[in-house]
PLY file of the C-alpha trace (Angstrom):
ply
format ascii 1.0
element vertex 207
property float x
property float y
property float z
element edge 206
property int vertex1
property int vertex2
end_header
26.54 20.59 -24.27
24.34 18.70 -21.75
26.21 17.84 -18.33
26.27 14.58 -17.21
23.65 15.85 -14.46
21.40 17.46 -16.55
21.36 14.17 -18.51
21.34 11.75 -15.56
17.68 14.11 -14.72
16.05 13.56 -17.49
16.63 9.55 -17.87
15.24 10.30 -14.26
12.10 11.78 -15.53
11.80 10.02 -18.24
11.87 6.71 -15.95
9.19 8.40 -13.69
7.20 8.76 -16.88
7.08 5.41 -17.71
6.48 4.05 -14.18
3.41 6.36 -13.78
2.11 4.90 -17.12
2.72 1.17 -16.18
0.45 2.11 -12.96
-1.98 3.50 -15.15
-1.72 0.41 -17.66
-1.67 -2.16 -14.73
-4.70 -0.55 -13.31
-6.82 -0.95 -16.27
-5.70 -4.46 -18.02
-4.15 -6.13 -14.46
-0.32 -7.45 -14.05
-0.78 -10.36 -16.04
-2.94 -8.52 -19.32
-0.54 -5.56 -19.44
2.45 -5.72 -22.38
5.45 -3.19 -23.21
3.60 -2.32 -25.89
0.21 -1.01 -24.24
2.57 0.80 -21.94
4.38 2.36 -24.73
0.85 3.39 -26.49
0.33 5.44 -23.48
3.26 7.20 -23.48
3.63 7.50 -27.40
6.98 6.40 -27.46
8.49 3.23 -29.14
8.79 -0.41 -27.07
12.37 0.37 -28.08
12.97 3.24 -25.64
10.99 1.69 -22.51
13.45 -1.25 -23.28
16.26 1.43 -22.78
15.23 1.97 -19.45
14.16 -1.65 -18.63
15.41 -4.49 -20.00
12.37 -6.66 -19.16
8.66 -6.04 -18.69
8.88 -8.00 -15.26
11.97 -5.46 -14.56
9.31 -2.37 -15.34
6.33 -3.81 -13.24
8.91 -4.57 -10.22
10.30 -0.65 -10.40
6.48 0.81 -10.63
5.24 -1.73 -7.51
8.32 -0.69 -5.13
7.66 2.48 -6.42
4.41 2.74 -5.08
5.39 0.77 -2.17
7.64 3.95 -1.63
5.29 6.70 -1.76
2.83 4.36 0.51
5.08 3.75 3.17
6.12 6.94 3.56
2.82 8.37 3.67
2.00 5.56 7.21
5.36 6.82 8.22
4.06 10.41 8.82
0.78 9.10 9.93
2.74 7.04 12.77
5.10 9.96 13.67
2.40 12.62 13.52
1.05 14.83 15.79
-1.57 13.31 18.71
-2.69 11.30 20.86
-1.76 7.29 20.12
-5.82 6.42 19.89
-5.54 9.42 17.05
-2.74 8.29 15.23
-4.00 4.58 15.79
-7.14 5.61 14.09
-5.20 7.30 11.26
-3.65 4.19 10.71
-6.40 2.68 10.32
-8.22 4.78 8.56
-5.52 4.69 6.07
-5.17 0.79 5.57
-8.75 0.02 4.50
-9.84 1.16 0.92
-11.30 4.44 0.31
-13.58 3.44 -2.01
-14.65 0.03 -4.06
-12.24 1.60 -6.82
-9.02 2.70 -4.70
-6.50 2.42 -6.93
-4.41 1.60 -4.38
-6.17 -1.60 -3.21
-6.97 -2.64 -6.67
-2.76 -2.88 -7.60
-2.11 -4.99 -4.44
-5.09 -7.15 -4.91
-3.15 -8.11 -8.15
0.29 -8.41 -7.03
-1.06 -10.60 -4.43
-2.21 -12.89 -6.92
0.99 -12.48 -9.08
3.13 -12.88 -6.48
1.79 -16.70 -6.50
4.18 -17.42 -9.44
6.53 -14.59 -9.50
9.15 -14.19 -7.03
10.36 -10.86 -7.58
6.31 -9.18 -7.06
6.10 -11.76 -3.89
8.99 -10.09 -2.32
8.06 -6.94 -2.70
4.38 -7.89 -1.63
6.20 -9.55 1.75
7.90 -5.54 2.07
4.62 -4.33 2.42
3.24 -6.40 4.68
6.12 -6.00 7.16
6.06 -2.12 6.63
2.49 -2.21 7.83
3.05 -4.79 10.46
5.68 -2.43 11.83
3.58 0.61 11.58
0.68 -1.08 13.71
3.29 -2.24 16.35
4.61 0.85 16.61
1.70 2.98 17.41
0.91 0.19 19.66
4.31 0.15 21.62
4.18 3.74 21.57
0.63 4.11 23.19
1.52 1.47 25.72
4.13 3.56 27.17
2.06 6.69 27.14
-0.51 4.71 29.64
-2.83 5.04 26.23
-3.24 1.19 25.76
-3.22 -1.91 27.77
-1.61 -4.68 25.18
1.22 -7.36 26.33
1.95 -8.60 22.84
1.84 -5.64 20.40
3.04 -7.80 17.80
0.28 -10.05 18.00
-1.51 -7.76 17.95
-0.68 -6.08 14.94
-0.53 -9.67 13.44
-4.20 -10.17 13.96
-4.96 -6.46 12.66
-3.19 -6.78 9.68
-4.55 -10.27 8.74
-8.54 -9.28 9.68
-8.34 -6.03 7.95
-6.67 -7.76 4.64
-9.51 -9.97 4.62
-12.53 -7.06 5.60
-11.06 -5.07 2.65
-10.69 -7.97 0.71
-15.00 -8.71 0.97
-15.07 -5.05 0.40
-13.37 -4.37 -2.49
-14.99 -7.67 -4.03
-18.49 -6.95 -2.34
-19.39 -3.22 -2.06
-23.28 -4.01 -0.99
-22.15 -6.78 1.20
-19.69 -4.82 3.63
-20.18 -1.30 3.36
-16.87 1.25 3.70
-18.94 2.35 7.16
-18.92 -0.53 8.33
-15.63 -1.62 7.56
-14.14 0.88 9.42
-16.37 0.41 12.53
-15.06 -3.45 12.68
-11.40 -2.63 12.57
-12.03 0.13 15.24
-13.73 -2.65 16.83
-10.99 -5.04 17.14
-8.41 -2.53 17.50
-9.99 -1.13 20.27
-10.11 -4.69 22.16
-6.44 -5.07 21.27
-5.19 -2.09 23.21
-7.88 -2.20 26.01
-10.15 0.68 25.21
-13.49 1.37 23.71
-14.45 1.18 19.93
-16.03 4.51 21.04
-12.44 5.93 21.99
-11.39 5.98 18.21
-14.53 7.38 16.59
-14.88 10.30 19.22
0 1
1 2
2 3
3 4
4 5
5 6
6 7
7 8
8 9
9 10
10 11
11 12
12 13
13 14
14 15
15 16
16 17
17 18
18 19
19 20
20 21
21 22
22 23
23 24
24 25
25 26
26 27
27 28
28 29
29 30
30 31
31 32
32 33
33 34
34 35
35 36
36 37
37 38
38 39
39 40
40 41
41 42
42 43
43 44
44 45
45 46
46 47
47 48
48 49
49 50
50 51
51 52
52 53
53 54
54 55
55 56
56 57
57 58
58 59
59 60
60 61
61 62
62 63
63 64
64 65
65 66
66 67
67 68
68 69
69 70
70 71
71 72
72 73
73 74
74 75
75 76
76 77
77 78
78 79
79 80
80 81
81 82
82 83
83 84
84 85
85 86
86 87
87 88
88 89
89 90
90 91
91 92
92 93
93 94
94 95
95 96
96 97
97 98
98 99
99 100
100 101
101 102
102 103
103 104
104 105
105 106
106 107
107 108
108 109
109 110
110 111
111 112
112 113
113 114
114 115
115 116
116 117
117 118
118 119
119 120
120 121
121 122
122 123
123 124
124 125
125 126
126 127
127 128
128 129
129 130
130 131
131 132
132 133
133 134
134 135
135 136
136 137
137 138
138 139
139 140
140 141
141 142
142 143
143 144
144 145
145 146
146 147
147 148
148 149
149 150
150 151
151 152
152 153
153 154
154 155
155 156
156 157
157 158
158 159
159 160
160 161
161 162
162 163
163 164
164 165
165 166
166 167
167 168
168 169
169 170
170 171
171 172
172 173
173 174
174 175
175 176
176 177
177 178
178 179
179 180
180 181
181 182
182 183
183 184
184 185
185 186
186 187
187 188
188 189
189 190
190 191
191 192
192 193
193 194
194 195
195 196
196 197
197 198
198 199
199 200
200 201
201 202
202 203
203 204
204 205
205 206
């Protein structure tokens, strides 16, 4: 007879499989067009099994987005807390922020979530958490750089807000129109803006 802990582990594993499948289907079909039947087909299970773990499609989608946020937040925290000078860590934050290609799955997912957030309060809440996570990370690395004497910035929180908004706009343009804005130019813009906010030359980030 299986123990309660083994049953719980099996349930957690099944939930993780369903969340991973949901992410794959959403990236293919979009949040609005994804159905429970699509996810069930992707993992070869019944819709009833999915509803056993997630009462509604909205609950499943929200859980998938939150799981994605948790993974990305943990990675961002590793970068901010990582080795090296504040300049190096700030540059790694910028590199992690921008899309790595037009097919960057994280950016495609969050762009879709932003659109959905206009009408879905639960998704909007997660998007706000995502924004807050990035704002805190940028503000923190700037604040630490100021404390270390590497940066000059009287308002790290304001600098974080300006950079976050600018990077979002550039990333959207790059994702939708890669022929207009290349990934290399996007990173150059990010470094230039970041350097101006902390009293450095852009070359300090790419050196």
